[in-house]
PyMOL CGO cylinders between C-alpha atoms (Angstrom):
from pymol import cmd
from pymol.cgo import CYLINDER

trace = [
    CYLINDER, 72.31, -23.32, -71.99, 74.50, -20.35, -71.39, 0.3, 1, 1, 1, 1, 1, 1,
    CYLINDER, 74.50, -20.35, -71.39, 74.56, -18.43, -68.06, 0.3, 1, 1, 1, 1, 1, 1,
    CYLINDER, 74.56, -18.43, -68.06, 73.70, -15.26, -69.97, 0.3, 1, 1, 1, 1, 1, 1,
    CYLINDER, 73.70, -15.26, -69.97, 70.40, -16.92, -70.88, 0.3, 1, 1, 1, 1, 1, 1,
    CYLINDER, 70.40, -16.92, -70.88, 69.32, -17.29, -67.26, 0.3, 1, 1, 1, 1, 1, 1,
    CYLINDER, 69.32, -17.29, -67.26, 66.91, -14.83, -65.70, 0.3, 1, 1, 1, 1, 1, 1,
    CYLINDER, 66.91, -14.83, -65.70, 66.63, -13.80, -62.05, 0.3, 1, 1, 1, 1, 1, 1,
    CYLINDER, 66.63, -13.80, -62.05, 63.39, -15.43, -60.85, 0.3, 1, 1, 1, 1, 1, 1,
    CYLINDER, 63.39, -15.43, -60.85, 63.08, -13.61, -57.54, 0.3, 1, 1, 1, 1, 1, 1,
    CYLINDER, 63.08, -13.61, -57.54, 60.41, -11.17, -58.93, 0.3, 1, 1, 1, 1, 1, 1,
    CYLINDER, 60.41, -11.17, -58.93, 58.43, -14.21, -60.23, 0.3, 1, 1, 1, 1, 1, 1,
    CYLINDER, 58.43, -14.21, -60.23, 58.50, -16.38, -57.09, 0.3, 1, 1, 1, 1, 1, 1,
    CYLINDER, 58.50, -16.38, -57.09, 54.71, -16.34, -56.75, 0.3, 1, 1, 1, 1, 1, 1,
    CYLINDER, 54.71, -16.34, -56.75, 54.16, -17.57, -60.30, 0.3, 1, 1, 1, 1, 1, 1,
    CYLINDER, 54.16, -17.57, -60.30, 52.87, -21.13, -60.69, 0.3, 1, 1, 1, 1, 1, 1,
    CYLINDER, 52.87, -21.13, -60.69, 55.45, -21.87, -63.37, 0.3, 1, 1, 1, 1, 1, 1,
    CYLINDER, 55.45, -21.87, -63.37, 58.28, -20.85, -61.09, 0.3, 1, 1, 1, 1, 1, 1,
    CYLINDER, 58.28, -20.85, -61.09, 56.99, -22.65, -57.98, 0.3, 1, 1, 1, 1, 1, 1,
    CYLINDER, 56.99, -22.65, -57.98, 56.33, -25.85, -59.82, 0.3, 1, 1, 1, 1, 1, 1,
    CYLINDER, 56.33, -25.85, -59.82, 60.05, -26.22, -60.68, 0.3, 1, 1, 1, 1, 1, 1,
    CYLINDER, 60.05, -26.22, -60.68, 61.60, -26.15, -57.21, 0.3, 1, 1, 1, 1, 1, 1,
    CYLINDER, 61.60, -26.15, -57.21, 58.78, -28.43, -56.11, 0.3, 1, 1, 1, 1, 1, 1,
    CYLINDER, 58.78, -28.43, -56.11, 60.41, -31.02, -58.50, 0.3, 1, 1, 1, 1, 1, 1,
    CYLINDER, 60.41, -31.02, -58.50, 63.71, -30.73, -56.64, 0.3, 1, 1, 1, 1, 1, 1,
    CYLINDER, 63.71, -30.73, -56.64, 62.30, -30.35, -53.16, 0.3, 1, 1, 1, 1, 1, 1,
    CYLINDER, 62.30, -30.35, -53.16, 59.88, -33.24, -53.14, 0.3, 1, 1, 1, 1, 1, 1,
    CYLINDER, 59.88, -33.24, -53.14, 56.56, -33.71, -51.40, 0.3, 1, 1, 1, 1, 1, 1,
    CYLINDER, 56.56, -33.71, -51.40, 57.38, -32.91, -47.75, 0.3, 1, 1, 1, 1, 1, 1,
    CYLINDER, 57.38, -32.91, -47.75, 54.67, -30.72, -46.30, 0.3, 1, 1, 1, 1, 1, 1,
    CYLINDER, 54.67, -30.72, -46.30, 55.68, -27.09, -45.96, 0.3, 1, 1, 1, 1, 1, 1,
    CYLINDER, 55.68, -27.09, -45.96, 59.12, -27.70, -47.56, 0.3, 1, 1, 1, 1, 1, 1,
    CYLINDER, 59.12, -27.70, -47.56, 58.35, -25.89, -50.84, 0.3, 1, 1, 1, 1, 1, 1,
    CYLINDER, 58.35, -25.89, -50.84, 56.99, -22.81, -48.93, 0.3, 1, 1, 1, 1, 1, 1,
    CYLINDER, 56.99, -22.81, -48.93, 60.18, -22.82, -46.81, 0.3, 1, 1, 1, 1, 1, 1,
    CYLINDER, 60.18, -22.82, -46.81, 62.47, -23.02, -49.88, 0.3, 1, 1, 1, 1, 1, 1,
    CYLINDER, 62.47, -23.02, -49.88, 60.59, -20.32, -51.75, 0.3, 1, 1, 1, 1, 1, 1,
    CYLINDER, 60.59, -20.32, -51.75, 60.75, -18.04, -48.73, 0.3, 1, 1, 1, 1, 1, 1,
    CYLINDER, 60.75, -18.04, -48.73, 64.50, -18.60, -48.58, 0.3, 1, 1, 1, 1, 1, 1,
    CYLINDER, 64.50, -18.60, -48.58, 64.88, -17.40, -52.13, 0.3, 1, 1, 1, 1, 1, 1,
    CYLINDER, 64.88, -17.40, -52.13, 62.66, -14.47, -51.34, 0.3, 1, 1, 1, 1, 1, 1,
    CYLINDER, 62.66, -14.47, -51.34, 64.51, -13.31, -48.18, 0.3, 1, 1, 1, 1, 1, 1,
    CYLINDER, 64.51, -13.31, -48.18, 68.08, -14.69, -48.02, 0.3, 1, 1, 1, 1, 1, 1,
    CYLINDER, 68.08, -14.69, -48.02, 70.51, -12.59, -49.96, 0.3, 1, 1, 1, 1, 1, 1,
    CYLINDER, 70.51, -12.59, -49.96, 72.95, -15.52, -50.22, 0.3, 1, 1, 1, 1, 1, 1,
    CYLINDER, 72.95, -15.52, -50.22, 70.37, -17.46, -52.28, 0.3, 1, 1, 1, 1, 1, 1,
    CYLINDER, 70.37, -17.46, -52.28, 69.50, -16.86, -55.91, 0.3, 1, 1, 1, 1, 1, 1,
    CYLINDER, 69.50, -16.86, -55.91, 67.02, -18.66, -58.12, 0.3, 1, 1, 1, 1, 1, 1,
    CYLINDER, 67.02, -18.66, -58.12, 67.85, -18.37, -61.83, 0.3, 1, 1, 1, 1, 1, 1,
    CYLINDER, 67.85, -18.37, -61.83, 65.78, -19.78, -64.56, 0.3, 1, 1, 1, 1, 1, 1,
    CYLINDER, 65.78, -19.78, -64.56, 65.48, -20.39, -68.27, 0.3, 1, 1, 1, 1, 1, 1,
    CYLINDER, 65.48, -20.39, -68.27, 62.36, -18.96, -69.82, 0.3, 1, 1, 1, 1, 1, 1,
    CYLINDER, 62.36, -18.96, -69.82, 60.73, -20.35, -72.93, 0.3, 1, 1, 1, 1, 1, 1,
    CYLINDER, 60.73, -20.35, -72.93, 57.96, -18.21, -74.31, 0.3, 1, 1, 1, 1, 1, 1,
    CYLINDER, 57.96, -18.21, -74.31, 57.74, -16.66, -70.81, 0.3, 1, 1, 1, 1, 1, 1,
    CYLINDER, 57.74, -16.66, -70.81, 57.05, -19.57, -68.48, 0.3, 1, 1, 1, 1, 1, 1,
    CYLINDER, 57.05, -19.57, -68.48, 60.02, -20.86, -66.55, 0.3, 1, 1, 1, 1, 1, 1,
    CYLINDER, 60.02, -20.86, -66.55, 61.03, -24.28, -67.73, 0.3, 1, 1, 1, 1, 1, 1,
    CYLINDER, 61.03, -24.28, -67.73, 64.29, -24.78, -65.87, 0.3, 1, 1, 1, 1, 1, 1,
    CYLINDER, 64.29, -24.78, -65.87, 65.66, -23.48, -62.55, 0.3, 1, 1, 1, 1, 1, 1,
    CYLINDER, 65.66, -23.48, -62.55, 69.06, -23.30, -60.91, 0.3, 1, 1, 1, 1, 1, 1,
    CYLINDER, 69.06, -23.30, -60.91, 69.26, -22.44, -57.23, 0.3, 1, 1, 1, 1, 1, 1,
    CYLINDER, 69.26, -22.44, -57.23, 72.56, -21.00, -56.15, 0.3, 1, 1, 1, 1, 1, 1,
    CYLINDER, 72.56, -21.00, -56.15, 73.98, -20.18, -52.72, 0.3, 1, 1, 1, 1, 1, 1,
    CYLINDER, 73.98, -20.18, -52.72, 76.92, -17.74, -52.38, 0.3, 1, 1, 1, 1, 1, 1,
    CYLINDER, 76.92, -17.74, -52.38, 78.94, -17.78, -49.15, 0.3, 1, 1, 1, 1, 1, 1,
    CYLINDER, 78.94, -17.78, -49.15, 82.28, -16.00, -48.79, 0.3, 1, 1, 1, 1, 1, 1,
    CYLINDER, 82.28, -16.00, -48.79, 82.69, -15.87, -52.58, 0.3, 1, 1, 1, 1, 1, 1,
    CYLINDER, 82.69, -15.87, -52.58, 82.08, -19.54, -53.16, 0.3, 1, 1, 1, 1, 1, 1,
    CYLINDER, 82.08, -19.54, -53.16, 79.01, -20.43, -55.26, 0.3, 1, 1, 1, 1, 1, 1,
    CYLINDER, 79.01, -20.43, -55.26, 77.24, -23.74, -54.79, 0.3, 1, 1, 1, 1, 1, 1,
    CYLINDER, 77.24, -23.74, -54.79, 74.36, -25.14, -56.84, 0.3, 1, 1, 1, 1, 1, 1,
    CYLINDER, 74.36, -25.14, -56.84, 71.69, -26.20, -54.36, 0.3, 1, 1, 1, 1, 1, 1,
    CYLINDER, 71.69, -26.20, -54.36, 68.81, -27.06, -56.71, 0.3, 1, 1, 1, 1, 1, 1,
    CYLINDER, 68.81, -27.06, -56.71, 68.47, -27.90, -60.33, 0.3, 1, 1, 1, 1, 1, 1,
    CYLINDER, 68.47, -27.90, -60.33, 65.06, -28.71, -61.91, 0.3, 1, 1, 1, 1, 1, 1,
    CYLINDER, 65.06, -28.71, -61.91, 63.87, -28.99, -65.49, 0.3, 1, 1, 1, 1, 1, 1,
    CYLINDER, 63.87, -28.99, -65.49, 60.16, -29.17, -66.40, 0.3, 1, 1, 1, 1, 1, 1,
    CYLINDER, 60.16, -29.17, -66.40, 59.30, -32.68, -67.61, 0.3, 1, 1, 1, 1, 1, 1,
    CYLINDER, 59.30, -32.68, -67.61, 58.34, -31.67, -71.18, 0.3, 1, 1, 1, 1, 1, 1,
    CYLINDER, 58.34, -31.67, -71.18, 61.48, -29.54, -71.50, 0.3, 1, 1, 1, 1, 1, 1,
    CYLINDER, 61.48, -29.54, -71.50, 63.84, -32.37, -70.58, 0.3, 1, 1, 1, 1, 1, 1,
    CYLINDER, 63.84, -32.37, -70.58, 63.98, -33.56, -74.19, 0.3, 1, 1, 1, 1, 1, 1,
    CYLINDER, 63.98, -33.56, -74.19, 65.22, -30.12, -75.31, 0.3, 1, 1, 1, 1, 1, 1,
    CYLINDER, 65.22, -30.12, -75.31, 68.73, -30.79, -74.01, 0.3, 1, 1, 1, 1, 1, 1,
    CYLINDER, 68.73, -30.79, -74.01, 68.68, -28.31, -71.11, 0.3, 1, 1, 1, 1, 1, 1,
    CYLINDER, 68.68, -28.31, -71.11, 70.66, -29.23, -68.13, 0.3, 1, 1, 1, 1, 1, 1,
    CYLINDER, 70.66, -29.23, -68.13, 73.16, -31.07, -70.23, 0.3, 1, 1, 1, 1, 1, 1,
    CYLINDER, 73.16, -31.07, -70.23, 76.78, -30.03, -69.61, 0.3, 1, 1, 1, 1, 1, 1,
    CYLINDER, 76.78, -30.03, -69.61, 79.25, -29.30, -72.39, 0.3, 1, 1, 1, 1, 1, 1,
]
cmd.load_cgo(trace, "trace")
């Protein structure tokens, strides 16, 4: 997957397809998903990018930018999409 193929998911944070993906990376802790989603919504250092397939998000990449350094903080790929080769590095 090329970076150019990733979409900014901030406008879609309330969508079930988008929220289900960070849930994979966050786990089942009560309130944790809401906390993570709110961070992407309000913290300008955080970005949630995603790959869309026929419109629903099937993979997400959470990034944090601090003083010019970018760190991947979450990566999640929808279970059915894992066989498509997404998330595989070159």
